[in-house]
PDB file of N, CA, C and O in Angstrom:
ATOM      1  N   UNK A   1      38.340  26.733  47.341  1.00  0.00           N
ATOM      2  CA  UNK A   1      37.136  26.939  48.093  1.00  0.00           C
ATOM      3  C   UNK A   1      37.273  26.325  49.513  1.00  0.00           C
ATOM      4  O   UNK A   1      37.675  25.169  49.646  1.00  0.00           O
ATOM      5  N   UNK A   2      36.963  27.043  50.493  1.00  0.00           N
ATOM      6  CA  UNK A   2      37.198  26.614  51.874  1.00  0.00           C
ATOM      7  C   UNK A   2      36.053  25.705  52.296  1.00  0.00           C
ATOM      8  O   UNK A   2      34.891  26.026  52.045  1.00  0.00           O
ATOM      9  N   UNK A   3      36.344  24.625  52.907  1.00  0.00           N
ATOM     10  CA  UNK A   3      35.381  23.827  53.517  1.00  0.00           C
ATOM     11  C   UNK A   3      35.399  23.994  54.999  1.00  0.00           C
ATOM     12  O   UNK A   3      36.442  23.740  55.601  1.00  0.00           O
ATOM     13  N   UNK A   4      34.345  24.397  55.638  1.00  0.00           N
ATOM     14  CA  UNK A   4      34.350  24.679  57.041  1.00  0.00           C
ATOM     15  C   UNK A   4      34.224  23.450  57.831  1.00  0.00           C
ATOM     16  O   UNK A   4      33.160  23.173  58.386  1.00  0.00           O
ATOM     17  N   UNK A   5      35.377  22.617  57.915  1.00  0.00           N
ATOM     18  CA  UNK A   5      35.328  21.410  58.631  1.00  0.00           C
ATOM     19  C   UNK A   5      36.060  21.611  59.944  1.00  0.00           C
ATOM     20  O   UNK A   5      37.268  21.385  60.025  1.00  0.00           O
ATOM     21  N   UNK A   6      35.330  22.039  60.984  1.00  0.00           N
ATOM     22  CA  UNK A   6      35.908  22.244  62.275  1.00  0.00           C
ATOM     23  C   UNK A   6      36.022  20.871  62.975  1.00  0.00           C
ATOM     24  O   UNK A   6      35.123  20.031  62.956  1.00  0.00           O
ATOM     25  N   UNK A   7      37.176  20.729  63.574  1.00  0.00           N
ATOM     26  CA  UNK A   7      37.390  19.519  64.365  1.00  0.00           C
ATOM     27  C   UNK A   7      36.509  19.599  65.649  1.00  0.00           C
ATOM     28  O   UNK A   7      36.044  20.677  66.018  1.00  0.00           O
ATOM     29  N   UNK A   8      36.306  18.518  66.271  1.00  0.00           N
ATOM     30  CA  UNK A   8      35.472  18.465  67.469  1.00  0.00           C
ATOM     31  C   UNK A   8      36.051  19.251  68.618  1.00  0.00           C
ATOM     32  O   UNK A   8      35.326  19.785  69.458  1.00  0.00           O
ATOM     33  N   UNK A   9      37.391  19.318  68.644  1.00  0.00           N
ATOM     34  CA  UNK A   9      38.137  20.026  69.667  1.00  0.00           C
ATOM     35  C   UNK A   9      38.830  21.245  69.083  1.00  0.00           C
ATOM     36  O   UNK A   9      39.361  21.191  67.974  1.00  0.00           O
ATOM     37  N   UNK A  10      38.826  22.362  69.839  1.00  0.00           N
ATOM     38  CA  UNK A  10      39.526  23.491  69.361  1.00  0.00           C
ATOM     39  C   UNK A  10      41.019  23.285  69.341  1.00  0.00           C
ATOM     40  O   UNK A  10      41.489  22.433  70.094  1.00  0.00           O
ATOM     41  N   UNK A  11      41.801  23.979  68.559  1.00  0.00           N
ATOM     42  CA  UNK A  11      43.258  23.951  68.621  1.00  0.00           C
ATOM     43  C   UNK A  11      43.780  24.481  69.918  1.00  0.00           C
ATOM     44  O   UNK A  11      44.770  23.985  70.456  1.00  0.00           O
ATOM     45  N   UNK A  12      43.110  25.498  70.427  1.00  0.00           N
ATOM     46  CA  UNK A  12      43.426  26.115  71.701  1.00  0.00           C
ATOM     47  C   UNK A  12      42.274  27.056  72.121  1.00  0.00           C
ATOM     48  O   UNK A  12      41.419  27.446  71.326  1.00  0.00           O
ATOM     49  N   UNK A  13      42.316  27.380  73.389  1.00  0.00           N
ATOM     50  CA  UNK A  13      41.377  28.435  73.885  1.00  0.00           C
ATOM     51  C   UNK A  13      42.156  29.352  74.787  1.00  0.00           C
ATOM     52  O   UNK A  13      42.872  28.914  75.688  1.00  0.00           O
ATOM     53  N   UNK A  14      41.993  30.721  74.513  1.00  0.00           N
ATOM     54  CA  UNK A  14      42.695  31.705  75.138  1.00  0.00           C
ATOM     55  C   UNK A  14      41.642  32.535  75.985  1.00  0.00           C
ATOM     56  O   UNK A  14      40.484  32.663  75.588  1.00  0.00           O
ATOM     57  N   UNK A  15      42.059  33.046  77.069  1.00  0.00           N
ATOM     58  CA  UNK A  15      41.165  33.866  77.950  1.00  0.00           C
ATOM     59  C   UNK A  15      41.836  35.169  78.406  1.00  0.00           C
ATOM     60  O   UNK A  15      43.037  35.226  78.669  1.00  0.00           O
ATOM     61  N   UNK A  16      41.016  36.189  78.485  1.00  0.00           N
ATOM     62  CA  UNK A  16      41.407  37.420  79.090  1.00  0.00           C
ATOM     63  C   UNK A  16      40.246  37.913  79.880  1.00  0.00           C
ATOM     64  O   UNK A  16      39.245  38.336  79.302  1.00  0.00           O
ATOM     65  N   UNK A  17      40.334  37.875  81.168  1.00  0.00           N
ATOM     66  CA  UNK A  17      39.179  38.216  82.036  1.00  0.00           C
ATOM     67  C   UNK A  17      38.080  37.189  81.745  1.00  0.00           C
ATOM     68  O   UNK A  17      38.283  35.976  81.805  1.00  0.00           O
ATOM     69  N   UNK A  18      36.887  37.755  81.422  1.00  0.00           N
ATOM     70  CA  UNK A  18      35.672  36.945  81.180  1.00  0.00           C
ATOM     71  C   UNK A  18      35.517  36.646  79.712  1.00  0.00           C
ATOM     72  O   UNK A  18      34.514  36.040  79.335  1.00  0.00           O
ATOM     73  N   UNK A  19      36.462  37.041  78.842  1.00  0.00           N
ATOM     74  CA  UNK A  19      36.274  36.848  77.459  1.00  0.00           C
ATOM     75  C   UNK A  19      37.171  35.687  76.939  1.00  0.00           C
ATOM     76  O   UNK A  19      38.303  35.517  77.391  1.00  0.00           O
ATOM     77  N   UNK A  20      36.672  34.952  76.046  1.00  0.00           N
ATOM     78  CA  UNK A  20      37.297  33.729  75.558  1.00  0.00           C
ATOM     79  C   UNK A  20      37.463  33.793  74.023  1.00  0.00           C
ATOM     80  O   UNK A  20      36.540  34.167  73.300  1.00  0.00           O
ATOM     81  N   UNK A  21      38.646  33.423  73.558  1.00  0.00           N
ATOM     82  CA  UNK A  21      38.883  33.153  72.147  1.00  0.00           C
ATOM     83  C   UNK A  21      39.143  31.765  71.940  1.00  0.00           C
ATOM     84  O   UNK A  21      40.033  31.184  72.563  1.00  0.00           O
ATOM     85  N   UNK A  22      38.387  31.181  71.068  1.00  0.00           N
ATOM     86  CA  UNK A  22      38.489  29.697  70.756  1.00  0.00           C
ATOM     87  C   UNK A  22      39.038  29.582  69.349  1.00  0.00           C
ATOM     88  O   UNK A  22      38.388  30.076  68.427  1.00  0.00           O
ATOM     89  N   UNK A  23      40.197  28.964  69.114  1.00  0.00           N
ATOM     90  CA  UNK A  23      40.885  28.828  67.860  1.00  0.00           C
ATOM     91  C   UNK A  23      40.679  27.479  67.325  1.00  0.00           C
ATOM     92  O   UNK A  23      40.969  26.486  67.993  1.00  0.00           O
ATOM     93  N   UNK A  24      40.142  27.403  66.029  1.00  0.00           N
ATOM     94  CA  UNK A  24      39.827  26.136  65.391  1.00  0.00           C
ATOM     95  C   UNK A  24      40.689  26.059  64.217  1.00  0.00           C
ATOM     96  O   UNK A  24      40.973  27.051  63.545  1.00  0.00           O
ATOM     97  N   UNK A  25      41.146  24.765  63.948  1.00  0.00           N
ATOM     98  CA  UNK A  25      41.854  24.500  62.694  1.00  0.00           C
ATOM     99  C   UNK A  25      40.799  23.967  61.703  1.00  0.00           C
ATOM    100  O   UNK A  25      40.010  23.077  62.020  1.00  0.00           O
ATOM    101  N   UNK A  26      40.822  24.574  60.442  1.00  0.00           N
ATOM    102  CA  UNK A  26      39.957  24.206  59.404  1.00  0.00           C
ATOM    103  C   UNK A  26      40.794  23.770  58.237  1.00  0.00           C
ATOM    104  O   UNK A  26      42.002  24.005  58.204  1.00  0.00           O
ATOM    105  N   UNK A  27      40.175  23.153  57.305  1.00  0.00           N
ATOM    106  CA  UNK A  27      40.813  22.604  56.092  1.00  0.00           C
ATOM    107  C   UNK A  27      40.172  23.174  54.848  1.00  0.00           C
ATOM    108  O   UNK A  27      38.948  23.214  54.730  1.00  0.00           O
ATOM    109  N   UNK A  28      41.022  23.625  53.899  1.00  0.00           N
ATOM    110  CA  UNK A  28      40.492  24.148  52.563  1.00  0.00           C
ATOM    111  C   UNK A  28      41.336  23.426  51.495  1.00  0.00           C
ATOM    112  O   UNK A  28      42.264  22.668  51.778  1.00  0.00           O
ATOM    113  N   UNK A  29      40.951  23.712  50.287  1.00  0.00           N
ATOM    114  CA  UNK A  29      41.738  23.187  49.165  1.00  0.00           C
ATOM    115  C   UNK A  29      43.174  23.607  49.098  1.00  0.00           C
ATOM    116  O   UNK A  29      44.023  22.975  48.469  1.00  0.00           O
ATOM    117  N   UNK A  30      43.415  24.752  49.806  1.00  0.00           N
ATOM    118  CA  UNK A  30      44.831  25.232  49.879  1.00  0.00           C
ATOM    119  C   UNK A  30      45.556  24.744  51.136  1.00  0.00           C
ATOM    120  O   UNK A  30      46.698  25.132  51.384  1.00  0.00           O
ATOM    121  N   UNK A  31      44.877  23.872  51.947  1.00  0.00           N
ATOM    122  CA  UNK A  31      45.495  23.426  53.167  1.00  0.00           C
ATOM    123  C   UNK A  31      44.815  23.888  54.428  1.00  0.00           C
ATOM    124  O   UNK A  31      43.777  24.548  54.383  1.00  0.00           O
ATOM    125  N   UNK A  32      45.398  23.542  55.543  1.00  0.00           N
ATOM    126  CA  UNK A  32      44.812  23.857  56.836  1.00  0.00           C
ATOM    127  C   UNK A  32      44.987  25.435  57.172  1.00  0.00           C
ATOM    128  O   UNK A  32      45.953  26.069  56.747  1.00  0.00           O
ATOM    129  N   UNK A  33      44.069  25.955  57.890  1.00  0.00           N
ATOM    130  CA  UNK A  33      44.170  27.318  58.344  1.00  0.00           C
ATOM    131  C   UNK A  33      43.390  27.414  59.638  1.00  0.00           C
ATOM    132  O   UNK A  33      42.613  26.521  59.974  1.00  0.00           O
ATOM    133  N   UNK A  34      43.597  28.488  60.352  1.00  0.00           N
ATOM    134  CA  UNK A  34      42.980  28.714  61.629  1.00  0.00           C
ATOM    135  C   UNK A  34      41.956  29.802  61.624  1.00  0.00           C
ATOM    136  O   UNK A  34      42.162  30.798  60.929  1.00  0.00           O
ATOM    137  N   UNK A  35      40.840  29.694  62.359  1.00  0.00           N
ATOM    138  CA  UNK A  35      39.935  30.723  62.522  1.00  0.00           C
ATOM    139  C   UNK A  35      39.568  30.776  64.072  1.00  0.00           C
ATOM    140  O   UNK A  35      39.767  29.819  64.821  1.00  0.00           O
ATOM    141  N   UNK A  36      39.030  31.947  64.469  1.00  0.00           N
ATOM    142  CA  UNK A  36      38.692  32.099  65.861  1.00  0.00           C
ATOM    143  C   UNK A  36      37.332  32.597  66.010  1.00  0.00           C
ATOM    144  O   UNK A  36      36.769  33.309  65.179  1.00  0.00           O
ATOM    145  N   UNK A  37      36.776  32.146  67.224  1.00  0.00           N
ATOM    146  CA  UNK A  37      35.435  32.653  67.621  1.00  0.00           C
ATOM    147  C   UNK A  37      35.654  33.330  69.014  1.00  0.00           C
ATOM    148  O   UNK A  37      36.523  32.904  69.774  1.00  0.00           O
ATOM    149  N   UNK A  38      34.900  34.330  69.321  1.00  0.00           N
ATOM    150  CA  UNK A  38      35.016  35.039  70.560  1.00  0.00           C
ATOM    151  C   UNK A  38      33.654  34.919  71.288  1.00  0.00           C
ATOM    152  O   UNK A  38      32.584  34.996  70.684  1.00  0.00           O
ATOM    153  N   UNK A  39      33.765  34.721  72.656  1.00  0.00           N
ATOM    154  CA  UNK A  39      32.563  34.531  73.443  1.00  0.00           C
ATOM    155  C   UNK A  39      32.685  35.066  74.841  1.00  0.00           C
ATOM    156  O   UNK A  39      33.791  35.309  75.323  1.00  0.00           O
ATOM    157  N   UNK A  40      31.596  35.246  75.480  1.00  0.00           N
ATOM    158  CA  UNK A  40      31.528  35.747  76.843  1.00  0.00           C
ATOM    159  C   UNK A  40      30.563  34.833  77.642  1.00  0.00           C
ATOM    160  O   UNK A  40      29.351  34.885  77.432  1.00  0.00           O
ATOM    161  N   UNK A  41      31.097  34.007  78.547  1.00  0.00           N
ATOM    162  CA  UNK A  41      30.269  33.137  79.302  1.00  0.00           C
ATOM    163  C   UNK A  41      29.346  33.915  80.319  1.00  0.00           C
ATOM    164  O   UNK A  41      29.788  34.872  80.954  1.00  0.00           O
ATOM    165  N   UNK A  42      28.148  33.503  80.440  1.00  0.00           N
ATOM    166  CA  UNK A  42      27.190  34.117  81.364  1.00  0.00           C
ATOM    167  C   UNK A  42      26.231  33.053  81.945  1.00  0.00           C
ATOM    168  O   UNK A  42      26.121  31.974  81.363  1.00  0.00           O
ATOM    169  N   UNK A  43      25.593  33.293  82.972  1.00  0.00           N
ATOM    170  CA  UNK A  43      24.541  32.440  83.522  1.00  0.00           C
ATOM    171  C   UNK A  43      23.225  32.986  83.079  1.00  0.00           C
ATOM    172  O   UNK A  43      22.996  34.190  83.201  1.00  0.00           O
ATOM    173  N   UNK A  44      22.325  32.145  82.558  1.00  0.00           N
ATOM    174  CA  UNK A  44      21.000  32.592  82.200  1.00  0.00           C
ATOM    175  C   UNK A  44      20.074  32.622  83.369  1.00  0.00           C
ATOM    176  O   UNK A  44      20.528  32.340  84.477  1.00  0.00           O
ATOM    177  N   UNK A  45      18.813  32.939  83.223  1.00  0.00           N
ATOM    178  CA  UNK A  45      17.828  33.049  84.320  1.00  0.00           C
ATOM    179  C   UNK A  45      17.663  31.751  85.052  1.00  0.00           C
ATOM    180  O   UNK A  45      17.216  31.752  86.199  1.00  0.00           O
ATOM    181  N   UNK A  46      18.012  30.611  84.422  1.00  0.00           N
ATOM    182  CA  UNK A  46      17.807  29.337  85.167  1.00  0.00           C
ATOM    183  C   UNK A  46      19.121  28.935  85.881  1.00  0.00           C
ATOM    184  O   UNK A  46      19.159  27.909  86.561  1.00  0.00           O
ATOM    185  N   UNK A  47      20.137  29.695  85.737  1.00  0.00           N
ATOM    186  CA  UNK A  47      21.435  29.377  86.333  1.00  0.00           C
ATOM    187  C   UNK A  47      22.378  28.533  85.516  1.00  0.00           C
ATOM    188  O   UNK A  47      23.435  28.102  85.979  1.00  0.00           O
ATOM    189  N   UNK A  48      21.939  28.297  84.212  1.00  0.00           N
ATOM    190  CA  UNK A  48      22.743  27.495  83.295  1.00  0.00           C
ATOM    191  C   UNK A  48      23.733  28.408  82.603  1.00  0.00           C
ATOM    192  O   UNK A  48      23.429  29.554  82.270  1.00  0.00           O
ATOM    193  N   UNK A  49      24.941  27.865  82.392  1.00  0.00           N
ATOM    194  CA  UNK A  49      25.952  28.597  81.664  1.00  0.00           C
ATOM    195  C   UNK A  49      25.730  28.651  80.222  1.00  0.00           C
ATOM    196  O   UNK A  49      25.460  27.613  79.619  1.00  0.00           O
ATOM    197  N   UNK A  50      25.823  29.800  79.600  1.00  0.00           N
ATOM    198  CA  UNK A  50      25.662  30.024  78.159  1.00  0.00           C
ATOM    199  C   UNK A  50      26.901  30.844  77.612  1.00  0.00           C
ATOM    200  O   UNK A  50      27.677  31.386  78.399  1.00  0.00           O
ATOM    201  N   UNK A  51      27.055  30.915  76.328  1.00  0.00           N
ATOM    202  CA  UNK A  51      28.118  31.660  75.762  1.00  0.00           C
ATOM    203  C   UNK A  51      27.409  32.759  74.860  1.00  0.00           C
ATOM    204  O   UNK A  51      26.654  32.457  73.936  1.00  0.00           O
ATOM    205  N   UNK A  52      27.709  34.005  75.202  1.00  0.00           N
ATOM    206  CA  UNK A  52      27.214  35.158  74.447  1.00  0.00           C
ATOM    207  C   UNK A  52      28.285  35.589  73.424  1.00  0.00           C
ATOM    208  O   UNK A  52      29.491  35.387  73.564  1.00  0.00           O
ATOM    209  N   UNK A  53      27.722  36.186  72.415  1.00  0.00           N
ATOM    210  CA  UNK A  53      28.673  36.706  71.315  1.00  0.00           C
ATOM    211  C   UNK A  53      28.451  38.199  71.206  1.00  0.00           C
ATOM    212  O   UNK A  53      28.829  38.756  70.176  1.00  0.00           O
ATOM    213  N   UNK A  54      27.893  38.879  72.135  1.00  0.00           N
ATOM    214  CA  UNK A  54      27.830  40.314  72.148  1.00  0.00           C
ATOM    215  C   UNK A  54      28.621  40.810  73.303  1.00  0.00           C
ATOM    216  O   UNK A  54      28.714  40.125  74.322  1.00  0.00           O
ATOM    217  N   UNK A  55      29.237  42.053  73.182  1.00  0.00           N
ATOM    218  CA  UNK A  55      30.189  42.477  74.196  1.00  0.00           C
ATOM    219  C   UNK A  55      29.838  43.920  74.544  1.00  0.00           C
ATOM    220  O   UNK A  55      29.596  44.741  73.659  1.00  0.00           O
ATOM    221  N   UNK A  56      29.812  44.220  75.851  1.00  0.00           N
ATOM    222  CA  UNK A  56      29.550  45.543  76.302  1.00  0.00           C
ATOM    223  C   UNK A  56      30.805  46.357  76.453  1.00  0.00           C
ATOM    224  O   UNK A  56      31.922  45.867  76.289  1.00  0.00           O
ATOM    225  N   UNK A  57      30.600  47.567  76.757  1.00  0.00           N
ATOM    226  CA  UNK A  57      31.714  48.521  76.896  1.00  0.00           C
ATOM    227  C   UNK A  57      32.783  48.038  77.873  1.00  0.00           C
ATOM    228  O   UNK A  57      33.966  48.279  77.633  1.00  0.00           O
ATOM    229  N   UNK A  58      32.424  47.383  78.939  1.00  0.00           N
ATOM    230  CA  UNK A  58      33.408  46.853  79.897  1.00  0.00           C
ATOM    231  C   UNK A  58      34.082  45.619  79.411  1.00  0.00           C
ATOM    232  O   UNK A  58      35.068  45.211  80.027  1.00  0.00           O
ATOM    233  N   UNK A  59      33.625  44.963  78.322  1.00  0.00           N
ATOM    234  CA  UNK A  59      34.252  43.752  77.779  1.00  0.00           C
ATOM    235  C   UNK A  59      35.354  44.117  76.702  1.00  0.00           C
ATOM    236  O   UNK A  59      36.237  43.312  76.406  1.00  0.00           O
ATOM    237  N   UNK A  60      35.258  45.315  76.160  1.00  0.00           N
ATOM    238  CA  UNK A  60      35.988  45.571  74.979  1.00  0.00           C
ATOM    239  C   UNK A  60      37.511  45.552  75.087  1.00  0.00           C
ATOM    240  O   UNK A  60      38.201  45.124  74.162  1.00  0.00           O
ATOM    241  N   UNK A  61      38.023  46.014  76.212  1.00  0.00           N
ATOM    242  CA  UNK A  61      39.455  45.959  76.377  1.00  0.00           C
ATOM    243  C   UNK A  61      39.970  44.482  76.504  1.00  0.00           C
ATOM    244  O   UNK A  61      41.029  44.138  75.980  1.00  0.00           O
ATOM    245  N   UNK A  62      39.230  43.682  77.173  1.00  0.00           N
ATOM    246  CA  UNK A  62      39.598  42.297  77.277  1.00  0.00           C
ATOM    247  C   UNK A  62      39.534  41.629  75.878  1.00  0.00           C
ATOM    248  O   UNK A  62      40.419  40.871  75.482  1.00  0.00           O
ATOM    249  N   UNK A  63      38.428  41.956  75.150  1.00  0.00           N
ATOM    250  CA  UNK A  63      38.291  41.415  73.838  1.00  0.00           C
ATOM    251  C   UNK A  63      39.455  41.828  72.876  1.00  0.00           C
ATOM    252  O   UNK A  63      39.932  41.018  72.082  1.00  0.00           O
ATOM    253  N   UNK A  64      39.872  43.058  72.973  1.00  0.00           N
ATOM    254  CA  UNK A  64      41.028  43.549  72.157  1.00  0.00           C
ATOM    255  C   UNK A  64      42.242  42.698  72.588  1.00  0.00           C
ATOM    256  O   UNK A  64      42.991  42.229  71.731  1.00  0.00           O
ATOM    257  N   UNK A  65      42.445  42.494  73.891  1.00  0.00           N
ATOM    258  CA  UNK A  65      43.673  41.843  74.339  1.00  0.00           C
ATOM    259  C   UNK A  65      43.658  40.349  73.882  1.00  0.00           C
ATOM    260  O   UNK A  65      44.685  39.822  73.454  1.00  0.00           O
ATOM    261  N   UNK A  66      42.470  39.675  73.981  1.00  0.00           N
ATOM    262  CA  UNK A  66      42.489  38.255  73.649  1.00  0.00           C
ATOM    263  C   UNK A  66      42.527  38.110  72.143  1.00  0.00           C
ATOM    264  O   UNK A  66      43.050  37.133  71.607  1.00  0.00           O
ATOM    265  N   UNK A  67      41.967  39.094  71.473  1.00  0.00           N
ATOM    266  CA  UNK A  67      42.083  39.070  69.900  1.00  0.00           C
ATOM    267  C   UNK A  67      43.593  39.185  69.554  1.00  0.00           C
ATOM    268  O   UNK A  67      44.066  38.451  68.686  1.00  0.00           O
ATOM    269  N   UNK A  68      44.320  40.044  70.181  1.00  0.00           N
ATOM    270  CA  UNK A  68      45.769  40.157  69.881  1.00  0.00           C
ATOM    271  C   UNK A  68      46.446  38.897  70.212  1.00  0.00           C
ATOM    272  O   UNK A  68      47.258  38.463  69.395  1.00  0.00           O
ATOM    273  N   UNK A  69      46.211  38.215  71.355  1.00  0.00           N
ATOM    274  CA  UNK A  69      46.764  36.995  71.714  1.00  0.00           C
ATOM    275  C   UNK A  69      46.454  35.919  70.704  1.00  0.00           C
ATOM    276  O   UNK A  69      47.318  35.100  70.388  1.00  0.00           O
ATOM    277  N   UNK A  70      45.182  35.902  70.166  1.00  0.00           N
ATOM    278  CA  UNK A  70      44.740  34.915  69.146  1.00  0.00           C
ATOM    279  C   UNK A  70      45.611  35.094  67.876  1.00  0.00           C
ATOM    280  O   UNK A  70      46.135  34.133  67.314  1.00  0.00           O
ATOM    281  N   UNK A  71      45.737  36.367  67.457  1.00  0.00           N
ATOM    282  CA  UNK A  71      46.537  36.674  66.258  1.00  0.00           C
ATOM    283  C   UNK A  71      47.972  36.205  66.448  1.00  0.00           C
ATOM    284  O   UNK A  71      48.533  35.619  65.522  1.00  0.00           O
ATOM    285  N   UNK A  72      48.574  36.425  67.562  1.00  0.00           N
ATOM    286  CA  UNK A  72      49.925  36.006  67.835  1.00  0.00           C
ATOM    287  C   UNK A  72      49.978  34.470  67.819  1.00  0.00           C
ATOM    288  O   UNK A  72      50.915  33.911  67.249  1.00  0.00           O
ATOM    289  N   UNK A  73      49.040  33.795  68.402  1.00  0.00           N
ATOM    290  CA  UNK A  73      49.069  32.273  68.438  1.00  0.00           C
ATOM    291  C   UNK A  73      48.886  31.772  67.039  1.00  0.00           C
ATOM    292  O   UNK A  73      49.630  30.891  66.609  1.00  0.00           O
ATOM    293  N   UNK A  74      47.937  32.288  66.313  1.00  0.00           N
ATOM    294  CA  UNK A  74      47.660  31.809  64.958  1.00  0.00           C
ATOM    295  C   UNK A  74      48.898  32.037  64.070  1.00  0.00           C
ATOM    296  O   UNK A  74      49.255  31.132  63.317  1.00  0.00           O
ATOM    297  N   UNK A  75      49.550  33.168  64.121  1.00  0.00           N
ATOM    298  CA  UNK A  75      50.738  33.456  63.376  1.00  0.00           C
ATOM    299  C   UNK A  75      51.914  32.534  63.702  1.00  0.00           C
ATOM    300  O   UNK A  75      52.673  32.137  62.818  1.00  0.00           O
ATOM    301  N   UNK A  76      52.042  32.219  64.931  1.00  0.00           N
ATOM    302  CA  UNK A  76      53.126  31.265  65.427  1.00  0.00           C
ATOM    303  C   UNK A  76      52.846  29.846  64.980  1.00  0.00           C
ATOM    304  O   UNK A  76      53.790  29.071  64.824  1.00  0.00           O
ATOM    305  N   UNK A  77      51.600  29.468  64.766  1.00  0.00           N
ATOM    306  CA  UNK A  77      51.217  28.118  64.487  1.00  0.00           C
ATOM    307  C   UNK A  77      50.885  27.896  63.004  1.00  0.00           C
ATOM    308  O   UNK A  77      50.631  26.762  62.600  1.00  0.00           O
ATOM    309  N   UNK A  78      50.883  28.972  62.179  1.00  0.00           N
ATOM    310  CA  UNK A  78      50.604  28.801  60.785  1.00  0.00           C
ATOM    311  C   UNK A  78      51.841  28.289  60.022  1.00  0.00           C
ATOM    312  O   UNK A  78      52.939  28.818  60.194  1.00  0.00           O
ATOM    313  N   UNK A  79      51.667  27.322  59.232  1.00  0.00           N
ATOM    314  CA  UNK A  79      52.800  26.804  58.453  1.00  0.00           C
ATOM    315  C   UNK A  79      53.234  27.857  57.352  1.00  0.00           C
ATOM    316  O   UNK A  79      52.397  28.377  56.615  1.00  0.00           O
ATOM    317  N   UNK A  80      54.470  28.118  57.286  1.00  0.00           N
ATOM    318  CA  UNK A  80      54.947  29.041  56.291  1.00  0.00           C
ATOM    319  C   UNK A  80      55.139  28.242  54.990  1.00  0.00           C
ATOM    320  O   UNK A  80      55.632  27.114  54.974  1.00  0.00           O
ATOM    321  N   UNK A  81      54.725  28.890  53.929  1.00  0.00           N
ATOM    322  CA  UNK A  81      54.865  28.196  52.581  1.00  0.00           C
ATOM    323  C   UNK A  81      55.896  28.959  51.726  1.00  0.00           C
ATOM    324  O   UNK A  81      56.167  28.569  50.590  1.00  0.00           O
TER     325      UNK A  81
END
């Protein structure tokens, strides 16, 4: 059973344009594994930076590219058993 124990710092953060993939190392009963979250930074009405998790048509190519980069990074950093 996986326990979602995310460390305070991500393993890495990848970017493509305005889209960000944050990769976290988690721990389960079977050992450590990686998971990723995707976000799009934007300024709200007060001018504060926020991270959105919805993506428009113009974001999708960058999202696909950063997802591919995340997959490659996670594959390269996963311990082979």
